[in-house]
N, C-alpha and C positions, 0 to 999 in steps of 0.2 A: 501492498501500500502506499511505501515510499514517493512517489512517483504524481502518486495522485491526491490535489488540492485538496481543502477540507471539505469543505464541501461534498466535491467526492466522496469520501471518508467516509465523510458521516453518514450518505445517505445509504451505503455500501454493509456500511456496522449495520442500520434502520432497518436496510430488510434483512440482511441475513437473519437478526434478531427478531425478526415478524412484527415490529414495527411499526403501526401506522405513523402520517405527519402527525395526524391530532394528538399523537398519545408523549410526543416529544415538548409539541409545542405548550402543550398542558404539564408534562413535566418543566420545562422551561417557563412559564410563565408567559409568554406568549398569540399570538393569530399565527395561525395555521398554515395564511400570507407566509410570514414572517425565517418561517422556517426551508419554507416549499424557495424561496428567495435566498437564505445558506445554503440551503442544496446547490443551487445551482451555478455559485457563487456573483447573485447579484446585491449582496450584502454582505455586508461583518459580523461573525459573533460576535459579543463584548467578551471578556476573559472570563469574568463568572461564570457566563457560559459554558465557557471550552470544559470550566468543570464537573459540573453538572452531567454535560453529553457523557467525559468518559466513563460516570457515573453510570449513568442509562446503559449506555452502550460498552460495559463493563472492556475498554479497554483501558490501558496506563493513562496516567494522566497527565504525566510529563512526552506521551508519546506526541497524545494529542494536541498538544499545546508547542513541541516541535510544528506541526503541520503546519497547523493555525499562523504562529509564528512565521513561518516560512511563508504563507498568503500575500502575511502583512509588509513582509518587504520585501517579496515581489509586485507586490501594487509600487508598491515606491519608487525601485527603481526598474522594471523593465523600460523603462521607451531609455534612459542614460546611455550614451553610447562607453560612460564609462565606471556604469555599474560594477561588474569586474574586476576591475583595479578598486572598487570603494569597497568590494564584500574584503576584497583580502589583507586591505589596509585594519580593516574591520574585526576581523579575523585576530589579527597580531596584535590589536589593544586589547581585544577581549579575552585571552592567553593569559598576557600579561598578570594581569587583577587577580 
């Protein structure tokens, strides 16, 4: 699942568990249309929702958080020609800490 987007990941997990969109929406206290948009990549889940989804979908929270963060980063840098160099520099800064 590592190459899938956050939305693709949660959709696949939800479907594998036999859960309906409305069940997930109710657990997150959002409407069904919003969870559908999150699955399609049209909206971004909030950080708190990632934790709830991890518990509900029985996936390690850190694993789902990494996919969610990757999507957020991609949304910021995808149009930037120097994105790869910026990410490598950021990686060096992160690993220093």
